[in-house]
Kinemage of the C-alpha trace (Angstrom):
@kinemage 1
@onewidth
@group {chain A} dominant
@subgroup {mainchain}
@vectorlist {calphas} color= white
{ca unk a 1} P 2.414 -9.146 10.530
{ca unk a 2} L -1.319 -9.675 10.033
{ca unk a 3} L -0.711 -7.956 6.433
{ca unk a 4} L -0.259 -10.325 3.084
{ca unk a 5} L 1.153 -7.738 1.721
{ca unk a 6} L 1.386 -4.838 4.057
{ca unk a 7} L -1.469 -2.286 2.376
{ca unk a 8} L -2.986 0.646 4.352
{ca unk a 9} L -1.066 1.562 7.485
{ca unk a 10} L 2.366 0.687 5.665
{ca unk a 11} L 1.535 3.892 3.477
{ca unk a 12} L 1.347 5.405 6.287
{ca unk a 13} L 4.213 4.485 7.986
{ca unk a 14} L 6.275 4.239 4.605
{ca unk a 15} L 8.043 7.178 6.097
{ca unk a 16} L 9.264 5.889 9.156
{ca unk a 17} L 10.241 2.355 8.448
{ca unk a 18} L 13.907 1.554 9.335
{ca unk a 19} L 16.623 -1.905 9.025
{ca unk a 20} L 17.406 -0.638 12.659
{ca unk a 21} L 17.706 -2.844 15.650
{ca unk a 22} L 15.099 -3.083 18.461
{ca unk a 23} L 15.177 -0.018 20.849
{ca unk a 24} L 13.477 0.257 24.458
{ca unk a 25} L 10.820 3.320 24.329
{ca unk a 26} L 10.413 4.006 27.927
{ca unk a 27} L 13.677 5.968 28.334
{ca unk a 28} L 12.325 8.833 26.146
{ca unk a 29} L 8.908 9.252 27.844
{ca unk a 30} L 8.987 11.672 30.542
{ca unk a 31} L 6.636 9.746 32.701
{ca unk a 32} L 6.119 5.950 33.277
{ca unk a 33} L 3.110 4.062 31.672
{ca unk a 34} L 0.467 4.464 34.130
{ca unk a 35} L 0.102 8.278 34.152
{ca unk a 36} L 0.391 8.539 30.966
{ca unk a 37} L -2.615 6.071 30.177
{ca unk a 38} L -4.449 8.268 32.808
{ca unk a 39} L -4.277 11.195 30.832
{ca unk a 40} L -5.807 9.188 27.506
{ca unk a 41} L -8.643 7.985 29.839
{ca unk a 42} L -9.098 11.571 30.397
{ca unk a 43} L -8.801 13.065 26.660
{ca unk a 44} L -11.252 10.406 25.533
{ca unk a 45} L -13.660 11.449 28.674
{ca unk a 46} L -13.209 15.007 26.701
{ca unk a 47} L -14.332 13.754 23.318
{ca unk a 48} L -17.569 12.229 24.647
{ca unk a 49} L -16.671 8.434 25.318
{ca unk a 50} L -18.222 6.899 27.723
{ca unk a 51} L -16.439 5.434 31.323
{ca unk a 52} L -17.834 1.906 30.306
{ca unk a 53} L -16.665 2.401 27.066
{ca unk a 54} L -12.730 3.701 28.553
{ca unk a 55} L -12.541 1.204 31.358
{ca unk a 56} L -13.901 -1.663 29.055
{ca unk a 57} L -10.902 -1.050 26.579
{ca unk a 58} L -8.168 0.317 28.731
{ca unk a 59} L -8.277 -1.653 32.580
{ca unk a 60} L -5.123 -3.776 32.354
{ca unk a 61} L -3.560 -2.440 29.550
{ca unk a 62} L 0.140 -2.638 29.796
{ca unk a 63} L 3.080 -1.563 27.652
{ca unk a 64} L 4.585 -4.294 25.215
{ca unk a 65} L 7.818 -4.074 24.398
{ca unk a 66} L 7.684 -6.619 21.777
{ca unk a 67} L 5.551 -4.407 19.740
{ca unk a 68} L 7.944 -1.634 19.560
{ca unk a 69} L 10.832 -3.955 18.430
{ca unk a 70} L 8.548 -4.939 15.818
{ca unk a 71} L 8.243 -1.315 15.429
{ca unk a 72} L 11.902 -0.680 14.943
{ca unk a 73} L 13.006 -3.661 13.207
{ca unk a 74} L 10.603 -3.315 10.305
{ca unk a 75} L 12.432 -5.009 6.846
{ca unk a 76} L 12.877 -3.109 3.943
{ca unk a 77} L 10.779 -3.823 0.946
{ca unk a 78} L 13.286 -4.908 -1.734
{ca unk a 79} L 11.746 -7.293 -4.378
{ca unk a 80} L 11.725 -6.764 -7.944
{ca unk a 81} L 7.840 -6.384 -9.428
{ca unk a 82} L 8.102 -9.894 -11.029
{ca unk a 83} L 9.357 -11.042 -7.841
{ca unk a 84} L 6.414 -9.520 -5.906
{ca unk a 85} L 3.701 -10.594 -8.214
{ca unk a 86} L 4.803 -13.545 -8.793
{ca unk a 87} L 4.516 -14.847 -5.185
{ca unk a 88} L 1.046 -12.503 -4.261
{ca unk a 89} L -0.672 -13.246 -7.654
{ca unk a 90} L -0.035 -16.973 -7.801
{ca unk a 91} L -2.682 -19.592 -8.787
{ca unk a 92} L -4.068 -20.536 -5.760
{ca unk a 93} L -5.189 -16.546 -5.068
{ca unk a 94} L -6.599 -15.999 -7.992
{ca unk a 95} L -8.490 -19.251 -7.868
{ca unk a 96} L -9.598 -18.273 -4.504
{ca unk a 97} L -10.573 -14.609 -5.498
{ca unk a 98} L -12.478 -16.017 -8.769
{ca unk a 99} L -14.911 -18.631 -6.345
{ca unk a 100} L -15.064 -15.922 -3.914
{ca unk a 101} L -15.921 -13.433 -6.360
{ca unk a 102} L -18.517 -15.893 -7.837
{ca unk a 103} L -20.401 -16.657 -4.127
{ca unk a 104} L -20.374 -13.021 -3.066
{ca unk a 105} L -21.884 -11.732 -7.158
{ca unk a 106} L -25.245 -10.142 -5.232
{ca unk a 107} L -22.754 -8.159 -2.898
{ca unk a 108} L -20.333 -7.000 -5.152
{ca unk a 109} L -22.536 -6.026 -7.611
{ca unk a 110} L -24.884 -4.023 -4.636
{ca unk a 111} L -20.735 -2.483 -3.910
{ca unk a 112} L -20.169 -1.542 -7.792
{ca unk a 113} L -23.910 0.625 -8.341
{ca unk a 114} L -22.974 2.415 -4.916
{ca unk a 115} L -19.943 3.153 -5.233
{ca unk a 116} L -18.549 2.454 -8.595
{ca unk a 117} L -15.446 0.255 -7.492
{ca unk a 118} L -15.914 -2.900 -9.784
{ca unk a 119} L -15.453 -6.401 -7.728
{ca unk a 120} L -11.739 -7.575 -9.302
{ca unk a 121} L -10.311 -4.341 -7.737
{ca unk a 122} L -11.654 -5.060 -4.309
{ca unk a 123} L -11.109 -8.808 -4.327
{ca unk a 124} L -7.556 -7.788 -4.990
{ca unk a 125} L -6.719 -5.698 -2.076
{ca unk a 126} L -8.761 -8.304 -0.402
{ca unk a 127} L -6.090 -10.987 -1.371
{ca unk a 128} L -3.334 -8.799 -0.447
{ca unk a 129} L -4.425 -7.674 2.565
{ca unk a 130} L -5.141 -10.732 4.671
{ca unk a 131} L -5.962 -14.002 2.063
{ca unk a 132} L -9.501 -12.914 1.802
{ca unk a 133} L -9.499 -12.479 5.650
{ca unk a 134} L -7.709 -15.873 6.627
{ca unk a 135} L -4.480 -13.616 8.166
{ca unk a 136} L -5.438 -10.792 10.173
{ca unk a 137} L -3.256 -11.128 13.020
{ca unk a 138} L -3.634 -12.187 16.514
{ca unk a 139} L -2.422 -9.484 19.195
{ca unk a 140} L -4.184 -7.370 20.989
{ca unk a 141} L -5.121 -3.963 19.004
{ca unk a 142} L -5.540 -1.689 21.717
{ca unk a 143} L -2.159 -2.773 23.428
{ca unk a 144} L -0.237 -2.423 20.230
{ca unk a 145} L -2.024 1.525 19.831
{ca unk a 146} L -1.327 1.817 23.172
{ca unk a 147} L 2.158 0.634 23.147
{ca unk a 148} L 2.868 3.250 19.523
{ca unk a 149} L 1.522 5.634 21.108
{ca unk a 150} L 3.271 6.298 24.556
{ca unk a 151} L 6.457 5.907 22.224
{ca unk a 152} L 8.095 8.425 20.922
{ca unk a 153} L 8.655 7.857 17.605
{ca unk a 154} L 4.984 8.554 16.399
{ca unk a 155} L 3.160 9.167 19.554
{ca unk a 156} L 0.628 11.673 17.539
{ca unk a 157} L -0.220 9.688 15.129
{ca unk a 158} L -0.821 6.581 17.119
{ca unk a 159} L -2.314 8.587 20.077
{ca unk a 160} L -5.505 9.694 17.215
{ca unk a 161} L -5.856 5.821 16.424
{ca unk a 162} L -5.945 4.859 19.892
{ca unk a 163} L -8.917 6.973 20.498
{ca unk a 164} L -10.690 6.432 16.878
{ca unk a 165} L -9.921 2.665 18.605
{ca unk a 166} L -12.412 3.950 21.349
{ca unk a 167} L -14.668 5.614 19.255
{ca unk a 168} L -15.287 2.404 16.937
{ca unk a 169} L -16.142 0.395 20.293
{ca unk a 170} L -18.490 3.289 21.655
{ca unk a 171} L -20.700 3.419 18.758
{ca unk a 172} L -21.108 -0.565 19.204
{ca unk a 173} L -18.567 -1.763 15.858
{ca unk a 174} L -17.009 -4.287 18.285
{ca unk a 175} L -15.816 -5.000 21.620
{ca unk a 176} L -12.367 -4.433 23.207
{ca unk a 177} L -11.915 -8.035 23.266
{ca unk a 178} L -12.742 -8.393 19.444
{ca unk a 179} L -10.564 -5.832 18.567
{ca unk a 180} L -7.133 -8.299 17.691
{ca unk a 181} L -5.250 -7.591 14.595
{ca unk a 182} L -0.899 -7.087 13.940
{ca unk a 183} L 1.115 -5.313 15.605
{ca unk a 184} L 0.533 -2.082 13.856
{ca unk a 185} L -2.875 -1.764 14.987
{ca unk a 186} L -4.528 -2.827 11.886
{ca unk a 187} L -8.449 -4.086 11.739
{ca unk a 188} L -10.424 -6.357 9.664
{ca unk a 189} L -10.025 -8.188 6.415
{ca unk a 190} L -8.526 -4.794 4.658
{ca unk a 191} L -6.690 -3.734 7.081
{ca unk a 192} L -7.888 -0.549 7.908
{ca unk a 193} L -6.182 1.646 10.653
{ca unk a 194} L -8.808 2.771 13.209
{ca unk a 195} L -8.799 6.575 11.799
{ca unk a 196} L -10.262 4.972 8.191
{ca unk a 197} L -12.137 2.196 10.197
{ca unk a 198} L -14.551 5.102 11.725
{ca unk a 199} L -14.818 7.435 8.656
{ca unk a 200} L -15.141 4.728 5.897
{ca unk a 201} L -16.776 1.206 7.568
{ca unk a 202} L -20.330 0.528 6.687
{ca unk a 203} L -23.005 -1.286 7.639
{ca unk a 204} L -23.876 -3.623 4.343
{ca unk a 205} L -25.543 -6.479 6.429
{ca unk a 206} L -28.315 -4.383 8.132
{ca unk a 207} L -27.182 -5.687 11.228
{ca unk a 208} L -26.471 -2.387 12.774
{ca unk a 209} L -22.920 -2.571 13.069
{ca unk a 210} L -20.099 -2.042 10.985
{ca unk a 211} L -17.951 -5.203 11.835
{ca unk a 212} L -14.928 -5.178 9.248
{ca unk a 213} L -13.732 -8.423 10.955
{ca unk a 214} L -16.713 -10.812 10.704
{ca unk a 215} L -18.960 -9.153 7.970
{ca unk a 216} L -17.945 -9.877 4.591
{ca unk a 217} L -20.447 -7.301 3.609
{ca unk a 218} L -19.433 -4.833 5.922
{ca unk a 219} L -15.540 -5.220 5.176
{ca unk a 220} L -15.827 -5.614 1.130
{ca unk a 221} L -18.704 -2.286 0.644
{ca unk a 222} L -16.537 -0.744 3.274
{ca unk a 223} L -12.928 -1.209 0.954
{ca unk a 224} L -15.701 0.050 -1.773
{ca unk a 225} L -16.475 3.212 -0.170
{ca unk a 226} L -12.647 4.171 0.529
{ca unk a 227} L -11.704 3.825 -2.720
{ca unk a 228} L -14.011 5.673 -4.130
{ca unk a 229} L -13.045 8.462 -1.441
{ca unk a 230} L -9.877 8.574 -2.732
{ca unk a 231} L -10.963 9.372 -6.035
{ca unk a 232} L -11.824 5.895 -7.816
{ca unk a 233} L -13.859 6.766 -11.555
{ca unk a 234} L -16.512 4.355 -12.087
{ca unk a 235} L -16.449 2.556 -15.436
{ca unk a 236} L -12.492 3.589 -16.018
{ca unk a 237} L -9.675 1.351 -16.406
{ca unk a 238} L -6.558 0.996 -14.262
{ca unk a 239} L -4.182 -0.998 -15.964
{ca unk a 240} L -3.039 -2.443 -19.092
{ca unk a 241} L 0.000 -4.420 -19.998
{ca unk a 242} L 1.781 -3.066 -23.056
{ca unk a 243} L 4.465 -3.745 -25.570
{ca unk a 244} L 7.050 -1.059 -25.781
{ca unk a 245} L 9.336 -1.032 -29.153
{ca unk a 246} L 13.391 -1.118 -28.381
{ca unk a 247} L 13.915 2.366 -29.608
{ca unk a 248} L 11.506 4.725 -27.563
{ca unk a 249} L 11.359 7.961 -25.989
{ca unk a 250} L 12.444 6.607 -22.177
{ca unk a 251} L 11.920 9.826 -20.825
{ca unk a 252} L 8.285 9.629 -21.266
{ca unk a 253} L 7.714 6.441 -19.481
{ca unk a 254} L 7.205 8.398 -15.878
{ca unk a 255} L 3.602 8.449 -13.557
{ca unk a 256} L 3.859 12.297 -13.345
{ca unk a 257} L 3.710 12.154 -17.568
{ca unk a 258} L 0.333 11.520 -18.813
{ca unk a 259} L -0.213 11.732 -23.100
{ca unk a 260} L -3.815 10.307 -24.846
{ca unk a 261} L -3.502 6.409 -25.499
{ca unk a 262} L -3.104 8.212 -29.467
{ca unk a 263} L 0.487 9.272 -28.628
{ca unk a 264} L 1.450 6.285 -27.165
{ca unk a 265} L 0.856 4.325 -30.164
{ca unk a 266} L 2.400 6.466 -32.543
{ca unk a 267} L 4.947 6.250 -30.162
{ca unk a 268} L 4.930 2.363 -30.806
{ca unk a 269} L 3.317 1.059 -27.985
{ca unk a 270} L 0.762 -1.589 -28.519
{ca unk a 271} L -1.680 -3.328 -26.539
{ca unk a 272} L -0.321 -7.291 -25.449
{ca unk a 273} L -2.835 -8.191 -27.087
{ca unk a 274} L -3.269 -6.044 -30.150
{ca unk a 275} L -3.314 -2.547 -31.477
{ca unk a 276} L -3.828 0.193 -28.826
{ca unk a 277} L -6.991 2.408 -29.482
{ca unk a 278} L -5.739 5.605 -30.391
{ca unk a 279} L -8.364 7.638 -28.750
{ca unk a 280} L -7.525 10.645 -26.323
{ca unk a 281} L -8.061 8.073 -22.938
{ca unk a 282} L -4.968 9.696 -20.919
{ca unk a 283} L -2.459 7.150 -19.571
{ca unk a 284} L 0.827 6.867 -18.109
{ca unk a 285} L 3.920 4.622 -19.550
{ca unk a 286} L 4.735 2.506 -16.448
{ca unk a 287} L 8.149 0.469 -16.201
{ca unk a 288} L 8.159 -1.121 -12.846
{ca unk a 289} L 11.348 -2.387 -13.704
{ca unk a 290} L 13.105 -0.331 -16.981
{ca unk a 291} L 12.734 -0.313 -20.385
{ca unk a 292} L 13.675 -4.193 -20.400
{ca unk a 293} L 10.819 -5.607 -18.032
{ca unk a 294} L 7.021 -5.366 -17.880
{ca unk a 295} L 5.042 -2.396 -19.315
{ca unk a 296} L 2.104 -1.345 -18.141
{ca unk a 297} L 0.121 1.818 -19.388
{ca unk a 298} L -1.622 3.124 -16.213
{ca unk a 299} L -4.465 5.172 -16.149
{ca unk a 300} L -5.694 7.862 -13.826
{ca unk a 301} L -7.467 4.960 -11.477
{ca unk a 302} L -3.994 3.760 -10.879
{ca unk a 303} L -3.403 6.489 -8.800
{ca unk a 304} L -6.065 5.330 -6.402
{ca unk a 305} L -3.508 2.122 -5.888
{ca unk a 306} L -0.891 4.568 -4.554
{ca unk a 307} L -3.331 6.295 -2.361
{ca unk a 308} L -3.822 3.160 -0.765
{ca unk a 309} L -0.291 2.443 -0.798
{ca unk a 310} L 3.180 4.063 -1.376
{ca unk a 311} L 5.045 1.023 -2.954
{ca unk a 312} L 5.220 1.141 -6.310
{ca unk a 313} L 5.481 -2.212 -6.279
{ca unk a 314} L 2.732 -2.811 -3.858
{ca unk a 315} L 0.600 -0.687 -6.033
{ca unk a 316} L 1.678 -2.233 -9.255
{ca unk a 317} L 0.792 -5.510 -7.863
{ca unk a 318} L -2.710 -5.206 -6.298
{ca unk a 319} L -3.497 -3.296 -9.695
{ca unk a 320} L -2.284 -6.530 -11.569
{ca unk a 321} L -4.327 -8.651 -10.163
{ca unk a 322} L -7.342 -7.096 -10.707
{ca unk a 323} L -6.474 -6.987 -13.963
{ca unk a 324} L -6.088 -10.907 -13.408
{ca unk a 325} L -9.604 -11.074 -12.102
{ca unk a 326} L -11.054 -9.392 -15.138
{ca unk a 327} L -9.550 -11.886 -17.398
{ca unk a 328} L -5.848 -10.403 -18.426
{ca unk a 329} L -3.391 -13.065 -18.715
{ca unk a 330} L -0.097 -13.110 -17.184
{ca unk a 331} L 2.383 -10.437 -17.306
{ca unk a 332} L 5.249 -10.775 -19.392
{ca unk a 333} L 8.813 -10.497 -18.021
{ca unk a 334} L 9.857 -8.085 -20.225
{ca unk a 335} L 12.278 -7.558 -23.561
{ca unk a 336} L 15.352 -8.454 -21.693
{ca unk a 337} L 17.017 -9.248 -18.914
{ca unk a 338} L 16.830 -7.258 -15.471
{ca unk a 339} L 19.566 -6.948 -13.135
{ca unk a 340} L 18.093 -5.928 -9.773
{ca unk a 341} L 19.185 -4.160 -6.472
{ca unk a 342} L 19.349 -5.527 -3.282
{ca unk a 343} L 18.440 -3.030 -0.243
{ca unk a 344} L 22.101 -2.403 0.214
{ca unk a 345} L 22.618 -1.965 -3.653
{ca unk a 346} L 20.284 0.575 -3.678
{ca unk a 347} L 21.439 2.492 -0.325
{ca unk a 348} L 24.681 2.742 -2.255
{ca unk a 349} L 23.165 4.069 -5.393
{ca unk a 350} L 21.295 6.776 -3.333
{ca unk a 351} L 24.713 8.106 -1.564
{ca unk a 352} L 26.332 7.933 -5.078
{ca unk a 353} L 23.270 10.704 -6.312
{ca unk a 354} L 23.287 12.661 -3.200
{ca unk a 355} L 27.010 12.927 -3.732
{ca unk a 356} L 26.295 14.063 -7.497
{ca unk a 357} L 23.554 16.677 -6.797
{ca unk a 358} L 20.892 14.796 -7.038
{ca unk a 359} L 17.451 14.665 -5.057
{ca unk a 360} L 16.640 11.168 -3.546
{ca unk a 361} L 14.469 11.722 -0.602
{ca unk a 362} L 16.171 9.625 2.132
{ca unk a 363} L 18.999 7.442 1.954
{ca unk a 364} L 16.827 4.572 3.395
{ca unk a 365} L 17.611 1.368 0.361
{ca unk a 366} L 14.042 1.802 -1.400
{ca unk a 367} L 13.553 2.746 -4.930
{ca unk a 368} L 10.954 4.842 -4.412
{ca unk a 369} L 9.301 7.987 -6.509
{ca unk a 370} L 11.929 10.538 -5.554
{ca unk a 371} L 15.009 7.827 -5.683
{ca unk a 372} L 13.629 7.283 -9.235
{ca unk a 373} L 13.308 10.532 -10.442
{ca unk a 374} L 17.038 11.232 -9.517
{ca unk a 375} L 18.398 8.079 -11.552
{ca unk a 376} L 16.281 9.345 -14.166
{ca unk a 377} L 18.012 12.597 -14.341
{ca unk a 378} L 21.198 11.438 -13.787
{ca unk a 379} L 20.361 9.268 -17.272
{ca unk a 380} L 19.703 12.188 -18.633
{ca unk a 381} L 22.412 13.511 -17.918
{ca unk a 382} L 25.068 10.512 -18.834
{ca unk a 383} L 22.931 9.984 -21.830
{ca unk a 384} L 21.588 6.749 -20.603
{ca unk a 385} L 18.073 5.465 -21.694
{ca unk a 386} L 16.104 7.499 -19.078
{ca unk a 387} L 13.910 4.917 -17.696
{ca unk a 388} L 14.144 5.713 -14.348
{ca unk a 389} L 15.381 2.470 -13.306
{ca unk a 390} L 19.299 2.162 -12.250
{ca unk a 391} L 21.581 -0.260 -13.683
{ca unk a 392} L 25.145 -1.161 -13.461
{ca unk a 393} L 25.851 0.945 -16.082
{ca unk a 394} L 24.155 3.999 -14.531
{ca unk a 395} L 26.461 3.345 -11.233
{ca unk a 396} L 29.349 3.102 -12.906
{ca unk a 397} L 28.994 6.554 -14.460
{ca unk a 398} L 28.208 7.868 -10.844
{ca unk a 399} L 30.894 6.449 -9.663
{ca unk a 400} L 33.783 7.877 -12.488
{ca unk a 401} L 31.735 11.120 -12.763
{ca unk a 402} L 31.130 10.768 -16.806
């Protein structure tokens, strides 16, 4: 895939990821591809897309079974925070980000003035999504979108994306030939879906086009515009590493729970570099690997990261990357050993939780928000530290029922 970390479209596809093998899509279609595509042409024309744009975009487009195979065979994300962050927030990427922030300082300053989003936040997403524009994918976007729209898995979603891609061509931002990206149809240095491109792309270099592939000013400013639309609060923090005491009210470590920093300080939580300000700033305690792993205070701006990508590991990594670019040191490994679970083990855990009457969402092998909440409730029932992170002891308790 063109995405380094799997960002914007990964959030939209999260509920559909599967470990199933490739499948042929044509068998579930009521009509062949050519007449189906003619229906798309008619719908585009009804929306005001010119015949010239429709012809340039759709003439010669064919169904690509390889795209459907990629969609059906998406791998399950099962790395821990330290594994993923260790790979993605590598030294070379930190150095490259710092260099690019310096080289584009004036652009970043204009973006922060206009949208309120600081350079480190945008640069971190830039690095995770496409390695700063170096890896944007090499497949014809329109063919990928048409294939996924024809497939019976998510036809409405991708038909709308295909029509938005035609709108991008119609307004002169990109040509059909310039639309090249990963298999799922994202575009540009921040891997915007066409619908996001239409809504949030901005012409920041003043050339009359919103070119998120080749124009770095346009790409950076569009990311800032999008983050602002998600609710980014100007001048506010997003993530801060902290140290937690061995004895803690672990059930309070939940992104759905906020306390003022004064309360966290009263419970013995300290900033990684010293005392925690005992003020009214609201924050949640985030333990991506449980009570023995790294610990953070997540501020309201952190919720913007989860809107960019629903994966807690990706969101935490992106936010941590931005703190490093803001001068924070490398993250601690935590207070003790953590026994990570792979996809199969998480799926078995989910099945045990369901059997015990706990909600997990889909039994999909992912340690998502609903599964973590089920883990927390089970920990509370069995009198275990309720840090929402599964342990071998919890699995044994669930198996034995006591």
